[in-house]
N, C-alpha and C positions, 0 to 999 in steps of 0.2 A: 604702434603708438608713434605719435609725432609731436614735436614741440609746437605749441600753439602760441604762447606769449612769454615774453621776458619783460620784467619790470626793472626800471632804473630810477634812482633818486634824481629829482629835479626840484630845487628850491624855487626857481623862477621859471614858470612855464613859457613865458614869452621869450626869454633869453634862450632857453633850451630849444624852443621851436625854431628860432633863427639859426642856432648852431647846427642842429641836426638836419634842418632843411638844406643848409649849405653842404654839410658833410656828405649827406646821402643823395644829394641832387634830387630831392623829392619834397613835395609838400606833405604836411600832416594828413593822415587819413581821417582823423576825427579829433575834435577838441571838446571836452565837456568841462566847463569852468563856470560855476561850481559843478562838481566838487573839486576839480583840479586834476583832470586826466588828459593827457596828450598822447596820441597814437600815431605811429608810422608803420607802414607795411614793409617788411623785409622778406620779400619773396614768399609770402604766405604766412610768415611768423609775425605776430604783432609785437612791436616795441612800445611798451607803455612807459611814459615818463610821468612821474607824480611825486609830490612832496613826501608822501608817507612811505614810499618804497625805500628799501635799503640800497646802498651802492652795490652794483654788480660789476663784474669784469666782463665786458662785451668784447668779442673778437669779430671784427668786420672784415669780410673779403674785399680786397681792393686789387685792381689789376697789377699795380707795382707799388709796393710799400715805400720804396726809395723815392719815387716821384711824388707819391701822396704826402710824405713828410715834408718834402721841399715846398709843395704847394701850401700845406697847412702852416708851415713856418711863416710864409708870406702873409698869411691871415692873422699872424700873431698868436697862434695856438702853441701852448707849452708842450714840448717834446720831453717825455719822461725817459725814453730809451730810443736811441737811434736805430734805424733798420739794420738787421743782421740776419745772416743765414742761420737758421735753427736746426735744419734737418734736411737730409737728402732722401727722397723717396725712391728706394730701390725696387720694392716689391709691390707697390700699389695699395698697401693696406690702409694707409692714412691719407693718401693723396696719389695723384697720377704718377706712375713709375717714370723715372727719368726727370723728375722735377726737384727743385730746391724750394723749401718753404722759408720765406722771409717774414720776420715780424718786427714791428715797431710799436711803441706805446706813447699815447698822447693823453693830455687832460682835456676833458670836454668843458663846456661852459659852466658846469655845476661841480667841477673839481673831481669828477669820477675818472678813473683811468680806463682808456679804451685801447684795445689791441687792434692793430691793422695787420692783416695777414695776406700774403700773396704767394702763389705757387708759380714759379717761373722755370722754363726749360733750363736744364743744367748743361745743355750742349753748347 
């Protein structure tokens, strides 16, 4: 079994399209308005943004959470939690052994919290 789609609340599809296009460095895969559905492809998993969806907590893989937050601050994005090291992967069960997992949290254009996750070498 694999994850096919994740839905996220978006009151304003145009605003959400602009925000997520910039954040993901990708254009929407599809827009159906009406009824008000906006899709992005996240490596084979559809991200659906729509007014009727509940708010979800998405965790997005970024190369470096610290750099991503600095860039997003420059765009005026609200940072909920600054980047910090959450965990050291010693055995490879949840991430590559010998890496540190860093996380930060931001608010998207629709006031949803989004996690930014990076796994960096601890050497």
